[in-house]
Biopython code that builds the backbone (N, CA, C, O; Angstrom):
import numpy as np
from Bio.PDB.StructureBuilder import StructureBuilder

atoms = [
    (1, "MET", "N", (-73.556, -50.213, 19.263)),
    (1, "MET", "CA", (-74.717, -49.652, 18.598)),
    (1, "MET", "C", (-74.297, -49.207, 17.204)),
    (1, "MET", "O", (-73.295, -48.511, 17.039)),
    (2, "LYS", "N", (-75.059, -49.607, 16.222)),
    (2, "LYS", "CA", (-74.784, -49.214, 14.842)),
    (2, "LYS", "C", (-75.656, -48.022, 14.479)),
    (2, "LYS", "O", (-76.869, -48.036, 14.692)),
    (3, "ILE", "N", (-75.017, -46.977, 13.923)),
    (3, "ILE", "CA", (-75.696, -45.719, 13.626)),
    (3, "ILE", "C", (-75.622, -45.443, 12.130)),
    (3, "ILE", "O", (-74.552, -45.525, 11.528)),
    (4, "TYR", "N", (-76.756, -45.118, 11.539)),
    (4, "TYR", "CA", (-76.838, -44.726, 10.133)),
    (4, "TYR", "C", (-76.595, -43.223, 10.036)),
    (4, "TYR", "O", (-77.152, -42.444, 10.809)),
    (5, "VAL", "N", (-75.753, -42.823, 9.074)),
    (5, "VAL", "CA", (-75.490, -41.405, 8.830)),
    (5, "VAL", "C", (-75.770, -41.155, 7.354)),
    (5, "VAL", "O", (-75.103, -41.726, 6.492)),
    (6, "GLY", "N", (-76.750, -40.307, 7.056)),
    (6, "GLY", "CA", (-77.152, -40.055, 5.681)),
    (6, "GLY", "C", (-76.973, -38.613, 5.259)),
    (6, "GLY", "O", (-76.628, -37.751, 6.067)),
    (7, "ASN", "N", (-77.214, -38.362, 3.980)),
    (7, "ASN", "CA", (-77.085, -37.063, 3.335)),
    (7, "ASN", "C", (-75.659, -36.528, 3.449)),
    (7, "ASN", "O", (-75.443, -35.335, 3.663)),
    (8, "LEU", "N", (-74.695, -37.434, 3.301)),
    (8, "LEU", "CA", (-73.294, -37.045, 3.382)),
    (8, "LEU", "C", (-72.820, -36.448, 2.063)),
    (8, "LEU", "O", (-73.204, -36.903, 0.986)),
    (9, "SER", "N", (-71.990, -35.437, 2.164)),
    (9, "SER", "CA", (-71.337, -34.871, 0.996)),
    (9, "SER", "C", (-70.323, -35.899, 0.472)),
    (9, "SER", "O", (-69.783, -36.690, 1.245)),
    (10, "ARG", "N", (-70.075, -35.884, -0.814)),
    (10, "ARG", "CA", (-69.086, -36.810, -1.385)),
    (10, "ARG", "C", (-67.671, -36.504, -0.912)),
    (10, "ARG", "O", (-66.766, -37.324, -1.064)),
    (11, "ASP", "N", (-67.487, -35.310, -0.332)),
    (11, "ASP", "CA", (-66.168, -34.903, 0.144)),
    (11, "ASP", "C", (-65.866, -35.376, 1.561)),
    (11, "ASP", "O", (-64.714, -35.312, 1.989)),
    (12, "VAL", "N", (-66.861, -35.845, 2.298)),
    (12, "VAL", "CA", (-66.655, -36.270, 3.682)),
    (12, "VAL", "C", (-65.862, -37.574, 3.697)),
    (12, "VAL", "O", (-66.162, -38.506, 2.951)),
    (13, "THR", "N", (-64.843, -37.624, 4.561)),
    (13, "THR", "CA", (-64.036, -38.836, 4.695)),
    (13, "THR", "C", (-64.447, -39.601, 5.950)),
    (13, "THR", "O", (-65.128, -39.062, 6.823)),
    (14, "GLU", "N", (-64.029, -40.851, 6.028)),
    (14, "GLU", "CA", (-64.311, -41.657, 7.203)),
    (14, "GLU", "C", (-63.626, -41.062, 8.427)),
    (14, "GLU", "O", (-64.169, -41.121, 9.530)),
    (15, "ALA", "N", (-62.435, -40.487, 8.242)),
    (15, "ALA", "CA", (-61.711, -39.857, 9.359)),
    (15, "ALA", "C", (-62.491, -38.659, 9.910)),
    (15, "ALA", "O", (-62.561, -38.476, 11.125)),
    (16, "GLU", "N", (-63.072, -37.849, 9.033)),
    (16, "GLU", "CA", (-63.870, -36.701, 9.485)),
    (16, "GLU", "C", (-65.103, -37.169, 10.255)),
    (16, "GLU", "O", (-65.451, -36.603, 11.291)),
    (17, "LEU", "N", (-65.752, -38.198, 9.742)),
    (17, "LEU", "CA", (-66.937, -38.733, 10.403)),
    (17, "LEU", "C", (-66.565, -39.293, 11.780)),
    (17, "LEU", "O", (-67.283, -39.078, 12.757)),
    (18, "GLN", "N", (-65.456, -40.002, 11.848)),
    (18, "GLN", "CA", (-65.003, -40.552, 13.124)),
    (18, "GLN", "C", (-64.725, -39.421, 14.115)),
    (18, "GLN", "O", (-65.092, -39.519, 15.286)),
    (19, "HIS", "N", (-64.088, -38.365, 13.659)),
    (19, "HIS", "CA", (-63.788, -37.225, 14.526)),
    (19, "HIS", "C", (-65.062, -36.621, 15.117)),
    (19, "HIS", "O", (-65.098, -36.284, 16.300)),
    (20, "GLU", "N", (-66.101, -36.486, 14.303)),
    (20, "GLU", "CA", (-67.373, -35.926, 14.777)),
    (20, "GLU", "C", (-67.998, -36.808, 15.854)),
    (20, "GLU", "O", (-68.517, -36.297, 16.846)),
    (21, "PHE", "N", (-67.952, -38.131, 15.668)),
    (21, "PHE", "CA", (-68.589, -39.042, 16.619)),
    (21, "PHE", "C", (-67.765, -39.256, 17.877)),
    (21, "PHE", "O", (-68.321, -39.545, 18.937)),
    (22, "GLU", "N", (-66.445, -39.119, 17.778)),
    (22, "GLU", "CA", (-65.585, -39.315, 18.947)),
    (22, "GLU", "C", (-65.824, -38.262, 20.024)),
    (22, "GLU", "O", (-65.445, -38.465, 21.177)),
    (23, "ALA", "N", (-66.435, -37.157, 19.670)),
    (23, "ALA", "CA", (-66.776, -36.137, 20.668)),
    (23, "ALA", "C", (-67.794, -36.684, 21.677)),
    (23, "ALA", "O", (-67.960, -36.118, 22.758)),
    (24, "PHE", "N", (-68.478, -37.790, 21.324)),
    (24, "PHE", "CA", (-69.507, -38.359, 22.185)),
    (24, "PHE", "C", (-69.093, -39.678, 22.825)),
    (24, "PHE", "O", (-69.818, -40.199, 23.672)),
    (25, "GLY", "N", (-67.950, -40.226, 22.442)),
    (25, "GLY", "CA", (-67.495, -41.477, 23.038)),
    (25, "GLY", "C", (-66.632, -42.286, 22.090)),
    (25, "GLY", "O", (-66.210, -41.806, 21.039)),
    (26, "LYS", "N", (-66.381, -43.525, 22.486)),
    (26, "LYS", "CA", (-65.513, -44.421, 21.717)),
    (26, "LYS", "C", (-66.215, -44.865, 20.432)),
    (26, "LYS", "O", (-67.402, -45.192, 20.434)),
    (27, "VAL", "N", (-65.458, -44.868, 19.344)),
    (27, "VAL", "CA", (-65.969, -45.304, 18.038)),
    (27, "VAL", "C", (-65.238, -46.581, 17.649)),
    (27, "VAL", "O", (-64.009, -46.601, 17.584)),
    (28, "ASP", "N", (-65.991, -47.646, 17.390)),
    (28, "ASP", "CA", (-65.380, -48.912, 16.965)),
    (28, "ASP", "C", (-65.024, -48.897, 15.489)),
    (28, "ASP", "O", (-63.927, -49.302, 15.106)),
    (29, "SER", "N", (-65.958, -48.427, 14.654)),
    (29, "SER", "CA", (-65.683, -48.433, 13.214)),
    (29, "SER", "C", (-66.532, -47.381, 12.510)),
    (29, "SER", "O", (-67.587, -46.970, 12.994)),
    (30, "VAL", "N", (-66.032, -46.960, 11.349)),
    (30, "VAL", "CA", (-66.730, -46.007, 10.490)),
    (30, "VAL", "C", (-66.617, -46.528, 9.069)),
    (30, "VAL", "O", (-65.531, -46.907, 8.632)),
    (31, "SER", "N", (-67.721, -46.550, 8.347)),
    (31, "SER", "CA", (-67.648, -46.952, 6.939)),
    (31, "SER", "C", (-68.619, -46.111, 6.121)),
    (31, "SER", "O", (-69.794, -45.968, 6.460)),
    (32, "ILE", "N", (-68.091, -45.562, 5.038)),
    (32, "ILE", "CA", (-68.918, -44.824, 4.084)),
    (32, "ILE", "C", (-69.164, -45.778, 2.922)),
    (32, "ILE", "O", (-68.219, -46.344, 2.373)),
    (33, "VAL", "N", (-70.415, -45.956, 2.549)),
    (33, "VAL", "CA", (-70.779, -46.907, 1.503)),
    (33, "VAL", "C", (-70.431, -46.318, 0.132)),
    (33, "VAL", "O", (-70.791, -45.184, -0.184)),
    (34, "MET", "N", (-69.723, -47.118, -0.672)),
    (34, "MET", "CA", (-69.283, -46.701, -1.998)),
    (34, "MET", "C", (-70.070, -47.444, -3.073)),
    (34, "MET", "O", (-70.461, -48.595, -2.880)),
    (35, "ASP", "N", (-70.297, -46.790, -4.191)),
    (35, "ASP", "CA", (-70.937, -47.414, -5.344)),
    (35, "ASP", "C", (-69.969, -48.438, -5.922)),
    (35, "ASP", "O", (-68.799, -48.126, -6.145)),
    (36, "LYS", "N", (-70.440, -49.651, -6.167)),
    (36, "LYS", "CA", (-69.524, -50.696, -6.618)),
    (36, "LYS", "C", (-69.051, -50.517, -8.057)),
    (36, "LYS", "O", (-68.042, -51.103, -8.449)),
    (37, "TYR", "N", (-69.756, -49.725, -8.842)),
    (37, "TYR", "CA", (-69.346, -49.519, -10.226)),
    (37, "TYR", "C", (-68.467, -48.289, -10.402)),
    (37, "TYR", "O", (-67.431, -48.350, -11.065)),
    (38, "SER", "N", (-68.879, -47.173, -9.808)),
    (38, "SER", "CA", (-68.126, -45.922, -10.005)),
    (38, "SER", "C", (-67.057, -45.705, -8.946)),
    (38, "SER", "O", (-66.109, -44.952, -9.169)),
    (39, "GLY", "N", (-67.199, -46.360, -7.790)),
    (39, "GLY", "CA", (-66.255, -46.158, -6.708)),
    (39, "GLY", "C", (-66.489, -44.863, -5.940)),
    (39, "GLY", "O", (-65.719, -44.532, -5.039)),
    (40, "GLN", "N", (-67.540, -44.129, -6.287)),
    (40, "GLN", "CA", (-67.870, -42.872, -5.622)),
    (40, "GLN", "C", (-68.726, -43.150, -4.381)),
    (40, "GLN", "O", (-69.463, -44.135, -4.343)),
    (41, "PRO", "N", (-68.626, -42.283, -3.369)),
    (41, "PRO", "CA", (-69.475, -42.457, -2.184)),
    (41, "PRO", "C", (-70.955, -42.338, -2.551)),
    (41, "PRO", "O", (-71.328, -41.537, -3.407)),
    (42, "ARG", "N", (-71.792, -43.145, -1.893)),
    (42, "ARG", "CA", (-73.230, -43.130, -2.179)),
    (42, "ARG", "C", (-73.999, -42.142, -1.312)),
    (42, "ARG", "O", (-75.217, -42.024, -1.451)),
    (43, "GLY", "N", (-73.311, -41.427, -0.414)),
    (43, "GLY", "CA", (-73.970, -40.396, 0.371)),
    (43, "GLY", "C", (-74.460, -40.848, 1.732)),
    (43, "GLY", "O", (-75.168, -40.106, 2.413)),
    (44, "PHE", "N", (-74.090, -42.073, 2.144)),
    (44, "PHE", "CA", (-74.457, -42.520, 3.482)),
    (44, "PHE", "C", (-73.402, -43.483, 4.000)),
    (44, "PHE", "O", (-72.571, -43.991, 3.248)),
    (45, "GLY", "N", (-73.459, -43.717, 5.289)),
    (45, "GLY", "CA", (-72.495, -44.622, 5.907)),
    (45, "GLY", "C", (-72.979, -45.075, 7.266)),
    (45, "GLY", "O", (-74.108, -44.792, 7.668)),
    (46, "PHE", "N", (-72.109, -45.784, 7.970)),
    (46, "PHE", "CA", (-72.450, -46.339, 9.275)),
    (46, "PHE", "C", (-71.304, -46.117, 10.245)),
    (46, "PHE", "O", (-70.131, -46.179, 9.876)),
    (47, "VAL", "N", (-71.670, -45.855, 11.496)),
    (47, "VAL", "CA", (-70.711, -45.693, 12.580)),
    (47, "VAL", "C", (-71.121, -46.673, 13.670)),
    (47, "VAL", "O", (-72.298, -46.766, 14.018)),
    (48, "GLU", "N", (-70.146, -47.405, 14.209)),
    (48, "GLU", "CA", (-70.437, -48.319, 15.306)),
    (48, "GLU", "C", (-69.785, -47.811, 16.575)),
    (48, "GLU", "O", (-68.589, -47.522, 16.613)),
    (49, "MET", "N", (-70.601, -47.710, 17.612)),
    (49, "MET", "CA", (-70.128, -47.281, 18.927)),
    (49, "MET", "C", (-70.497, -48.375, 19.929)),
    (49, "MET", "O", (-71.632, -48.852, 19.922)),
    (50, "PRO", "N", (-69.550, -48.783, 20.801)),
    (50, "PRO", "CA", (-69.828, -49.909, 21.703)),
    (50, "PRO", "C", (-70.864, -49.611, 22.793)),
    (50, "PRO", "O", (-71.612, -50.505, 23.188)),
    (51, "ALA", "N", (-70.916, -48.380, 23.280)),
    (51, "ALA", "CA", (-71.841, -48.045, 24.364)),
    (51, "ALA", "C", (-73.114, -47.409, 23.798)),
    (51, "ALA", "O", (-73.058, -46.406, 23.086)),
    (52, "LYS", "N", (-74.257, -48.010, 24.126)),
    (52, "LYS", "CA", (-75.528, -47.514, 23.614)),
    (52, "LYS", "C", (-75.804, -46.079, 24.080)),
    (52, "LYS", "O", (-76.336, -45.275, 23.314)),
    (53, "ALA", "N", (-75.451, -45.755, 25.311)),
    (53, "ALA", "CA", (-75.688, -44.399, 25.832)),
    (53, "ALA", "C", (-74.882, -43.376, 25.035)),
    (53, "ALA", "O", (-75.387, -42.295, 24.729)),
    (54, "GLU", "N", (-73.644, -43.703, 24.700)),
    (54, "GLU", "CA", (-72.815, -42.796, 23.902)),
    (54, "GLU", "C", (-73.369, -42.669, 22.484)),
    (54, "GLU", "O", (-73.351, -41.587, 21.896)),
    (55, "GLY", "N", (-73.856, -43.773, 21.948)),
    (55, "GLY", "CA", (-74.466, -43.750, 20.616)),
    (55, "GLY", "C", (-75.700, -42.865, 20.578)),
    (55, "GLY", "O", (-75.890, -42.089, 19.641)),
    (56, "GLN", "N", (-76.543, -42.987, 21.608)),
    (56, "GLN", "CA", (-77.742, -42.152, 21.693)),
    (56, "GLN", "C", (-77.364, -40.675, 21.821)),
    (56, "GLN", "O", (-78.002, -39.810, 21.220)),
    (57, "ALA", "N", (-76.326, -40.395, 22.605)),
    (57, "ALA", "CA", (-75.864, -39.011, 22.770)),
    (57, "ALA", "C", (-75.360, -38.461, 21.436)),
    (57, "ALA", "O", (-75.604, -37.301, 21.106)),
    (58, "ALA", "N", (-74.656, -39.298, 20.673)),
    (58, "ALA", "CA", (-74.153, -38.875, 19.363)),
    (58, "ALA", "C", (-75.306, -38.596, 18.406)),
    (58, "ALA", "O", (-75.274, -37.614, 17.665)),
    (59, "ILE", "N", (-76.321, -39.450, 18.416)),
    (59, "ILE", "CA", (-77.490, -39.251, 17.549)),
    (59, "ILE", "C", (-78.151, -37.916, 17.864)),
    (59, "ILE", "O", (-78.444, -37.132, 16.961)),
    (60, "GLU", "N", (-78.381, -37.664, 19.138)),
    (60, "GLU", "CA", (-79.038, -36.420, 19.539)),
    (60, "GLU", "C", (-78.147, -35.204, 19.265)),
    (60, "GLU", "O", (-78.629, -34.154, 18.840)),
    (61, "GLY", "N", (-76.853, -35.357, 19.511)),
    (61, "GLY", "CA", (-75.941, -34.236, 19.349)),
    (61, "GLY", "C", (-75.636, -33.874, 17.905)),
    (61, "GLY", "O", (-75.354, -32.716, 17.598)),
    (62, "LEU", "N", (-75.692, -34.858, 17.019)),
    (62, "LEU", "CA", (-75.324, -34.618, 15.619)),
    (62, "LEU", "C", (-76.523, -34.475, 14.685)),
    (62, "LEU", "O", (-76.361, -34.108, 13.522)),
    (63, "LYS", "N", (-77.714, -34.760, 15.180)),
    (63, "LYS", "CA", (-78.918, -34.641, 14.356)),
    (63, "LYS", "C", (-79.059, -33.198, 13.871)),
    (63, "LYS", "O", (-79.123, -32.275, 14.683)),
    (64, "GLY", "N", (-79.106, -33.002, 12.560)),
    (64, "GLY", "CA", (-79.253, -31.672, 11.990)),
    (64, "GLY", "C", (-77.954, -30.901, 11.846)),
    (64, "GLY", "O", (-77.972, -29.739, 11.440)),
    (65, "LYS", "N", (-76.828, -31.520, 12.168)),
    (65, "LYS", "CA", (-75.527, -30.846, 12.049)),
    (65, "LYS", "C", (-75.169, -30.667, 10.579)),
    (65, "LYS", "O", (-75.446, -31.538, 9.755)),
    (66, "VAL", "N", (-74.557, -29.546, 10.259)),
    (66, "VAL", "CA", (-74.083, -29.285, 8.896)),
    (66, "VAL", "C", (-72.632, -29.728, 8.805)),
    (66, "VAL", "O", (-71.783, -29.267, 9.568)),
    (67, "LEU", "N", (-72.355, -30.621, 7.871)),
    (67, "LEU", "CA", (-71.018, -31.154, 7.658)),
    (67, "LEU", "C", (-70.695, -31.021, 6.174)),
    (67, "LEU", "O", (-71.367, -31.623, 5.337)),
    (68, "ASN", "N", (-69.686, -30.248, 5.847)),
    (68, "ASN", "CA", (-69.321, -29.963, 4.449)),
    (68, "ASN", "C", (-70.524, -29.453, 3.652)),
    (68, "ASN", "O", (-70.803, -29.926, 2.550)),
    (69, "GLN", "N", (-71.218, -28.495, 4.223)),
    (69, "GLN", "CA", (-72.342, -27.794, 3.593)),
    (69, "GLN", "C", (-73.570, -28.666, 3.348)),
    (69, "GLN", "O", (-74.417, -28.319, 2.524)),
    (70, "ARG", "N", (-73.680, -29.802, 4.057)),
    (70, "ARG", "CA", (-74.867, -30.654, 3.961)),
    (70, "ARG", "C", (-75.361, -30.959, 5.369)),
    (70, "ARG", "O", (-74.561, -31.237, 6.262)),
    (71, "THR", "N", (-76.665, -30.907, 5.570)),
    (71, "THR", "CA", (-77.254, -31.254, 6.863)),
    (71, "THR", "C", (-77.375, -32.764, 6.932)),
    (71, "THR", "O", (-78.134, -33.365, 6.172)),
    (72, "ILE", "N", (-76.629, -33.382, 7.843)),
    (72, "ILE", "CA", (-76.613, -34.844, 7.905)),
    (72, "ILE", "C", (-77.828, -35.383, 8.657)),
    (72, "ILE", "O", (-78.417, -34.705, 9.499)),
    (73, "VAL", "N", (-78.180, -36.616, 8.328)),
    (73, "VAL", "CA", (-79.266, -37.349, 8.977)),
    (73, "VAL", "C", (-78.608, -38.426, 9.822)),
    (73, "VAL", "O", (-77.781, -39.188, 9.321)),
    (74, "VAL", "N", (-78.967, -38.498, 11.102)),
    (74, "VAL", "CA", (-78.353, -39.469, 12.010)),
    (74, "VAL", "C", (-79.458, -40.224, 12.729)),
    (74, "VAL", "O", (-80.296, -39.622, 13.400)),
    (75, "ASN", "N", (-79.457, -41.560, 12.585)),
    (75, "ASN", "CA", (-80.469, -42.421, 13.222)),
    (75, "ASN", "C", (-79.824, -43.719, 13.660)),
    (75, "ASN", "O", (-78.755, -44.093, 13.177)),
    (76, "GLU", "N", (-80.492, -44.408, 14.587)),
    (76, "GLU", "CA", (-80.055, -45.761, 14.914)),
    (76, "GLU", "C", (-80.318, -46.630, 13.694)),
    (76, "GLU", "O", (-81.391, -46.559, 13.094)),
    (77, "SER", "N", (-79.353, -47.438, 13.332)),
    (77, "SER", "CA", (-79.485, -48.290, 12.157)),
    (77, "SER", "C", (-80.504, -49.388, 12.425)),
    (77, "SER", "O", (-80.538, -49.968, 13.510)),
    (78, "ARG", "N", (-81.328, -49.664, 11.431)),
    (78, "ARG", "CA", (-82.296, -50.755, 11.521)),
    (78, "ARG", "C", (-81.759, -51.925, 10.708)),
    (78, "ARG", "O", (-81.156, -51.717, 9.655)),
    (79, "PRO", "N", (-81.966, -53.140, 11.174)),
    (79, "PRO", "CA", (-81.504, -54.279, 10.379)),
    (79, "PRO", "C", (-82.277, -54.382, 9.068)),
    (79, "PRO", "O", (-83.466, -54.068, 9.014)),
    (80, "ARG", "N", (-81.595, -54.824, 8.016)),
    (80, "ARG", "CA", (-82.257, -55.003, 6.721)),
    (80, "ARG", "C", (-83.224, -56.163, 6.812)),
    (80, "ARG", "O", (-82.912, -57.193, 7.411)),
    (81, "SER", "N", (-84.389, -56.004, 6.224)),
    (81, "SER", "CA", (-85.341, -57.108, 6.199)),
    (81, "SER", "C", (-84.977, -58.025, 5.039)),
    (81, "SER", "O", (-84.176, -57.663, 4.178)),
    (82, "GLU", "N", (-85.571, -59.214, 5.025)),
    (82, "GLU", "CA", (-85.269, -60.187, 3.969)),
    (82, "GLU", "C", (-85.562, -59.646, 2.579)),
    (82, "GLU", "O", (-84.853, -59.976, 1.628)),
    (83, "GLY", "N", (-86.602, -58.816, 2.443)),
    (83, "GLY", "CA", (-87.015, -58.324, 1.143)),
    (83, "GLY", "C", (-86.174, -57.190, 0.598)),
    (83, "GLY", "O", (-86.302, -56.858, -0.581)),
    (84, "GLU", "N", (-85.318, -56.580, 1.403)),
    (84, "GLU", "CA", (-84.531, -55.431, 0.953)),
    (84, "GLU", "C", (-83.253, -55.910, 0.275)),
    (84, "GLU", "O", (-82.262, -56.216, 0.938)),
    (85, "ARG", "N", (-83.290, -55.969, -1.050)),
    (85, "ARG", "CA", (-82.122, -56.414, -1.782)),
    (85, "ARG", "C", (-81.651, -55.366, -2.773)),
    (85, "ARG", "O", (-80.657, -55.580, -3.467)),
    (86, "GLY", "N", (-82.328, -54.263, -2.851)),
    (86, "GLY", "CA", (-81.966, -53.259, -3.844)),
    (86, "GLY", "C", (-82.701, -53.537, -5.140)),
    (86, "GLY", "O", (-83.499, -54.471, -5.219)),
    (87, "GLY", "N", (-82.441, -52.747, -6.136)),
    (87, "GLY", "CA", (-83.116, -52.942, -7.416)),
    (87, "GLY", "C", (-84.530, -52.426, -7.380)),
    (87, "GLY", "O", (-84.909, -51.660, -6.494)),
    (88, "ARG", "N", (-85.301, -52.853, -8.345)),
    (88, "ARG", "CA", (-86.688, -52.392, -8.432)),
    (88, "ARG", "C", (-87.554, -53.080, -7.395)),
    (88, "ARG", "O", (-87.352, -54.258, -7.100)),
    (89, "PRO", "N", (-88.523, -52.353, -6.835)),
    (89, "PRO", "CA", (-89.394, -52.990, -5.855)),
    (89, "PRO", "C", (-90.313, -54.009, -6.515)),
    (89, "PRO", "O", (-90.732, -53.829, -7.659)),
    (90, "TYR", "N", (-90.619, -55.065, -5.800)),
    (90, "TYR", "CA", (-91.596, -56.086, -6.183)),
    (90, "TYR", "C", (-91.205, -56.921, -7.399)),
    (90, "TYR", "O", (-92.057, -57.611, -7.959)),
    (91, "ASP", "N", (-89.950, -56.879, -7.819)),
    (91, "ASP", "CA", (-89.609, -57.708, -8.977)),
    (91, "ASP", "C", (-89.108, -59.089, -8.559)),
    (91, "ASP", "O", (-88.794, -59.918, -9.413)),
    (92, "GLY", "N", (-89.033, -59.340, -7.262)),
    (92, "GLY", "CA", (-88.628, -60.660, -6.804)),
    (92, "GLY", "C", (-87.185, -60.984, -7.140)),
    (92, "GLY", "O", (-86.804, -62.155, -7.130)),
    (93, "GLY", "N", (-86.374, -59.982, -7.436)),
    (93, "GLY", "CA", (-84.979, -60.216, -7.753)),
    (93, "GLY", "C", (-84.765, -60.712, -9.168)),
    (93, "GLY", "O", (-83.665, -61.141, -9.513)),
    (94, "ARG", "N", (-85.793, -60.660, -9.987)),
    (94, "ARG", "CA", (-85.677, -61.147, -11.366)),
    (94, "ARG", "C", (-85.718, -59.983, -12.320)),
    (94, "ARG", "O", (-85.919, -58.840, -11.910)),
    (95, "GLY", "N", (-85.535, -60.259, -13.559)),
    (95, "GLY", "CA", (-85.545, -59.218, -14.585)),
    (95, "GLY", "C", (-86.911, -58.608, -14.777)),
    (95, "GLY", "O", (-87.836, -58.880, -14.012)),
    (96, "GLY", "N", (-87.035, -57.795, -15.785)),
    (96, "GLY", "CA", (-88.265, -57.050, -16.032)),
    (96, "GLY", "C", (-89.414, -57.876, -16.566)),
    (96, "GLY", "O", (-90.556, -57.420, -16.503)),
    (97, "GLY", "N", (-89.173, -59.073, -17.090)),
    (97, "GLY", "CA", (-90.257, -59.913, -17.561)),
    (97, "GLY", "C", (-90.650, -59.682, -19.000)),
    (97, "GLY", "O", (-91.615, -60.282, -19.474)),
    (98, "PHE", "N", (-89.933, -58.830, -19.712)),
    (98, "PHE", "CA", (-90.261, -58.553, -21.103)),
    (98, "PHE", "C", (-89.223, -59.134, -22.056)),
    (98, "PHE", "O", (-89.171, -58.759, -23.227)),
    (99, "GLY", "N", (-88.407, -60.040, -21.560)),
    (99, "GLY", "CA", (-87.448, -60.703, -22.436)),
    (99, "GLY", "C", (-86.388, -59.764, -22.989)),
    (99, "GLY", "O", (-85.701, -60.115, -23.949)),
    (100, "GLY", "N", (-86.242, -58.595, -22.414)),
    (100, "GLY", "CA", (-85.211, -57.660, -22.845)),
    (100, "GLY", "C", (-85.562, -56.887, -24.103)),
    (100, "GLY", "O", (-84.752, -56.088, -24.572)),
    (101, "ARG", "N", (-86.763, -57.102, -24.671)),
    (101, "ARG", "CA", (-87.129, -56.436, -25.921)),
    (101, "ARG", "C", (-88.167, -55.343, -25.728)),
    (101, "ARG", "O", (-88.519, -54.648, -26.680)),
    (102, "GLY", "N", (-88.656, -55.187, -24.515)),
    (102, "GLY", "CA", (-89.642, -54.146, -24.273)),
    (102, "GLY", "C", (-91.062, -54.555, -24.608)),
    (102, "GLY", "O", (-91.980, -53.743, -24.493)),
    (103, "LYS", "N", (-91.265, -55.808, -25.022)),
    (103, "LYS", "CA", (-92.618, -56.277, -25.340)),
    (103, "LYS", "C", (-92.919, -57.500, -24.495)),
    (103, "LYS", "O", (-92.021, -58.301, -24.234)),
    (104, "PRO", "N", (-94.163, -57.663, -24.061)),
    (104, "PRO", "CA", (-94.506, -58.879, -23.314)),
    (104, "PRO", "C", (-94.483, -60.089, -24.256)),
    (104, "PRO", "O", (-94.753, -59.978, -25.451)),
    (105, "ARG", "N", (-94.153, -61.238, -23.678)),
    (105, "ARG", "CA", (-94.140, -62.461, -24.470)),
    (105, "ARG", "C", (-95.541, -62.927, -24.804)),
    (105, "ARG", "O", (-96.456, -62.752, -24.000)),
    (106, "ARG", "N", (-95.724, -63.512, -25.962)),
    (106, "ARG", "CA", (-96.996, -64.120, -26.342)),
    (106, "ARG", "C", (-96.803, -65.639, -26.307)),
    (106, "ARG", "O", (-95.849, -66.165, -26.880)),
    (107, "TYR", "N", (-97.705, -66.324, -25.639)),
    (107, "TYR", "CA", (-97.584, -67.788, -25.533)),
    (107, "TYR", "C", (-98.608, -68.485, -26.352)),
    (107, "TYR", "O", (-98.647, -69.715, -26.376)),
]
sb = StructureBuilder()
sb.init_structure("model")
sb.init_model(0)
sb.init_chain("A")
sb.init_seg("    ")
for serial, (resi, resn, name, xyz) in enumerate(atoms, 1):
    if name == "N":
        sb.init_residue(resn, " ", resi, " ")
    sb.init_atom(name, np.array(xyz, "f"), 0.0, 1.0, " ", f" {name:<3s}", serial, name[0])
structure = sb.get_structure()
């Protein structure tokens, strides 16, 4: 079971997150998502637990827990839909449409 963990402090490590989840069962993997440009944590991550019952127990047990002075959000991870690519919504993955000059093109 893949679990989303949000509202993480930038100080939280993967080892700390693993320790919190291991109280509820076996943890396969822990990953905190990092910004690709700055290398800083983006404030969320994922934990994978092999047993769904243990994952559900972890979600219920850790929901609302304060970790490094932040109340974490814990939910079952949902698969990304085809349209979720990041960036601005509804731009179809393309640029802004103004040719980079801030003015619409005249044809």
